[in-house]
C-alpha positions in Angstrom: 0.0 0.0 0.0 1.0 3.6 -0.4 2.4 5.3 2.7 1.7 9.0 3.6 4.3 10.8 5.6 3.7 14.4 6.5 6.2 17.1 7.7 4.7 19.8 9.9 7.2 22.7 10.0 7.4 26.2 11.5 9.0 27.5 8.3 8.1 27.0 4.7 10.6 24.5 3.2 12.9 26.5 0.9 14.5 25.1 -2.2 17.7 24.0 -0.4 15.6 22.2 2.3 13.5 20.4 -0.4 16.7 19.5 -2.2 18.2 18.1 1.0 15.1 16.0 1.4 15.1 14.8 -2.2 18.7 13.7 -1.8 17.5 11.1 0.7 17.9 8.6 -2.2 21.4 9.8 -3.1 22.5 12.1 -5.9 21.7 9.6 -8.7 17.9 9.6 -8.5 15.8 11.4 -11.1 13.4 14.2 -10.3 10.2 15.0 -12.2 7.0 17.0 -11.8 3.3 16.4 -12.4 0.0 18.1 -11.6 1.0 21.3 -13.4 4.3 21.2 -11.5 2.5 21.2 -8.1 3.9 17.7 -7.3 7.6 16.8 -7.3 8.5 13.1 -7.8 11.6 11.2 -6.9 11.9 8.6 -9.6 13.6 5.3 -10.5 15.9 4.9 -13.5 12.8 4.4 -15.8 11.3 7.7 -14.6 8.6 6.0 -12.6 7.8 7.7 -9.2 9.1 6.3 -6.0 8.0 9.2 -3.8 5.6 12.1 -4.7 5.8 15.3 -2.8 2.9 17.8 -2.7 3.5 21.6 -2.5 3.5 22.8 1.1 0.2 24.1 2.5 -0.1 26.9 5.0 -2.3 25.9 8.0 -3.5 28.9 10.0 -6.1 27.4 12.4 -5.0 25.8 15.6 -5.8 22.1 16.2 -6.0 20.9 12.6 -3.0 18.5 12.9 -4.5 17.1 16.1 -7.9 16.7 14.5 -6.8 15.3 11.2 -3.8 13.3 12.3 -3.8 13.0 16.0 -0.4 14.7 15.9 1.2 17.6 17.8 2.1 20.4 15.4 4.1 23.6 15.8 2.2 26.7 16.8 0.1 28.2 14.0 0.8 29.2 11.3 2.7 26.2 10.2 3.5 24.4 6.9 2.0 21.0 6.0 4.1 19.0 3.4 3.0 15.6 2.3 5.2 12.9 0.8 3.5 9.7 -0.6 5.5 6.5 -1.2 4.6 4.3 -4.1 2.7 1.0 -3.6 4.5 -2.0 -2.4 8.1 -0.7 -2.4 9.7 -0.8 1.0 12.5 1.5 0.0 10.0 4.1 -1.2 8.4 4.2 2.2 11.9 4.7 3.7 12.5 7.5 1.2 9.3 9.2 2.1 10.1 9.0 5.8 13.6 10.3 5.4 12.4 13.1 3.2 9.9 14.2 5.9 12.5 13.8 8.7 15.0 16.0 6.9 12.3 18.7 6.3 11.3 18.6 9.9 14.9 18.9 11.0 15.9 21.8 8.7 12.6 23.8 8.8 11.8 23.1 12.4 8.9 20.9 13.4 7.9 17.2 13.4 6.7 14.4 11.1 3.7 12.1 11.1 3.7 9.3 11.7 6.7 9.7 13.9 7.8 6.0 13.5 8.2 6.6 9.7 10.6 9.5 10.0 13.3 8.5 12.4 16.3 8.4 10.1 18.2 11.1 8.2 20.5 8.7 6.4 20.6 8.1 2.7 18.3 5.2 1.7 19.9 2.5 -0.5 17.7 2.1 -3.6 20.1 0.6 -6.1 18.1 -1.5 -8.5 14.8 -0.6 -7.0 11.9 -0.1 -9.5 8.2 0.3 -9.2 5.1 -0.8 -11.1 4.8 0.4 -14.7 2.3 3.1 -15.7 -0.6 3.6 -15.7 -0.7 2.2 -12.1 2.1 4.5 -11.0 0.8 7.5 -13.0 -1.5 8.7 -10.2 0.4 9.0 -6.8 -2.8 8.2 -4.8 -3.8 5.1 -6.7 -2.7 1.7 -5.2 -4.4 -0.7 -7.6 -6.0 -0.2 -11.1 -8.3 -2.5 -13.0 -10.6 -2.0 -16.0 -13.4 -1.2 -13.5 -12.0 0.8 -10.6 -9.1 2.6 -9.2 -8.4 1.6 -5.6 -6.9 4.0 -3.0 -5.7 2.6 0.4 -5.5 5.3 3.1 -3.9 4.7 6.5 -4.7 8.0 8.1 -7.5 8.7 10.7 -9.4 11.3 8.6 -9.7 10.9 4.8 -9.9 14.5 3.5 -10.2 15.7 -0.1 -6.6 16.4 -0.5 -5.0 17.3 -3.9 -3.9 13.6 -4.2 -7.4 12.3 -3.8 -8.9 15.0 -6.0 -6.6 14.1 -8.8 -7.4 10.4 -8.4 -11.2 11.2 -8.5 -10.7 13.3 -11.6 -8.5 10.7 -13.4 -10.9 7.9 -12.6 -13.8 9.9 -13.9 -12.0 10.8 -17.1 -11.2 7.1 -17.6 -14.9 6.2 -16.8 -13.8 4.2 -13.7 -15.1 4.0 -10.2 -13.0 4.9 -7.2 -12.9 2.7 -4.1 -11.2 3.9 -0.9 -10.0 1.3 1.5 -9.5 2.4 5.2 -9.1 0.9 8.6 -12.2 0.6 10.9 -11.4 3.7 12.9 -11.1 6.1 9.9 -13.6 8.8 9.0 -14.4 10.5 5.7 -14.8 14.2 5.2 -18.2 15.3 3.6 -16.4 16.1 0.3 -15.0 12.6 0.0 -18.1 10.9 1.2 -20.3 12.7 -1.3 -17.9 11.9 -4.1 -18.4 8.1 -3.6 -22.1 8.1 -4.3 -22.0 6.6 -7.8 -21.5 2.9 -8.5 -19.0 1.2 -8.4 -17.3 3.8 -6.2 -17.5 3.0 -2.5 -15.9 3.3 0.9 -14.4 -0.1 1.8 -13.5 -0.8 5.4 -11.0 -3.5 6.2 -11.7 -5.2 9.5 -9.5 -8.0 10.9 -12.5 -10.0 12.1 -15.2 -9.2 9.5 -13.0 -8.9 6.4 -14.2 -6.1 4.1 -17.5 -4.2 4.4 -19.1 -1.1 3.0 -18.4 1.9 5.3 -21.8 3.5 4.6 -24.2 0.6 4.2 -22.5 -2.2 6.2 -22.8 -4.6 3.3 -20.2 -7.4 3.4 -17.8 -7.0 0.4 -15.3 -9.2 -1.4 -12.8 -8.6 -4.1 -14.3 -10.2 -7.2 -14.0 -9.5 -10.9 -11.7 -6.6 -10.5 -13.5 -4.6 -7.8 -14.9 -4.8 -4.3 -18.5 -5.9 -4.6 -21.3 -7.1 -2.2 -21.4 -10.8 -1.2 -24.7 -12.5 -1.8 -26.3 -13.7 1.4 -26.5 -17.4 2.1 -30.3 -17.5 2.3 -33.2 -18.5 0.0 -34.3 -15.0 -0.8 -33.0 -14.2 -4.3 -30.8 -11.1 -4.6 -30.4 -10.7 -0.8 -26.9 -9.4 0.2 -25.0 -10.3 3.3 -24.8 -7.3 5.7 -22.7 -6.5 8.6 -25.2 -5.6 11.4 -25.4 -3.1 12.9 -23.9 -0.9 10.1 -20.9 1.2 11.2 -21.7 4.7 12.5 -19.0 7.3 12.1 -18.8 11.0 12.2 -17.5 12.7 9.0 -15.1 15.6 9.6 -14.1 18.3 7.3 -10.6 19.8 6.9 -12.1 23.2 5.9 -9.8 25.1 8.2 -6.7 24.0 6.2 -5.6 26.8 3.9 -5.6 25.1 0.5 -4.0 27.4 -2.1 -5.2 27.3 -5.7 -3.6 24.9 -8.1 -1.9 27.8 -9.9 -0.4 29.0 -6.7 0.9 25.6 -5.8 2.6 25.2 -9.1 4.6 28.5 -8.8 8.2 27.8 -7.6 8.3 31.1 -5.7 5.2 30.1 -3.8 6.0 26.4 -3.2 9.7 26.7 -2.7 10.5 23.9 -5.1 13.7 23.6 -7.1 13.6 25.5 -10.4 15.2 22.6 -12.3 13.0 21.3 -15.1 11.4 17.9 -15.3 13.6 14.8 -15.3 16.6 16.7 -14.1 19.0 14.9 -11.9 18.7 15.9 -8.2 21.6 18.1 -7.3 22.8 18.5 -10.9 23.7 22.0 -12.0 
């Protein structure tokens, strides 16, 4: 699954700080951009992303990190920078953690989750490669079939971040559904919940005891024919579906107090603080 690591810093990461973070994989990794240059990607030798880094967001309301992550953040205002490791690559998760740890050290602050960002050392990634496109084309997508795109989220509150918004848009353009898989304790923001209303999009909850079930209806689900779909109940009534009872009840929370700059603002190097090097330039190269 993909791994989100977030740096919460007192100062906005400047180009040198971001460069130091990107050098977590050594000087031989490739750097590219996507999302109108709002996302910087640390890539393997074939140009496929290992770690994708969103432009920093300025948070100006106290308590947001505690509410959305359960983390202790610097006093407001502070900067929120997300790094997302690519699916199923252990070295990519280490890279994301080291990137966030370096940002937190240089810009002052902390990283979430803390256990993922404990090392500042260069991560050995020689010979490491990731899944080919199109699965790796969207940083938020963990699995892709001809019916749905699947996103696995391991954070307590699933908000409509730029990652997820891009995944929804890409799935809609490809005429696919989007299925979000979370742990039982997760909640959805209203924006995410309302975006999952059309079939075959759904909220899938993974429970150790009950397997998979729909987070809104409680219907028991199973991975079949390229998507999570309801399991038919073992009773004589035709068309009856198995249901987890009682259905789960959760509060949806909204991250409205996070200051989300416009896409154009996030893609401006002066605003985001990214390196001015063009796509596919070598990290650290002149």
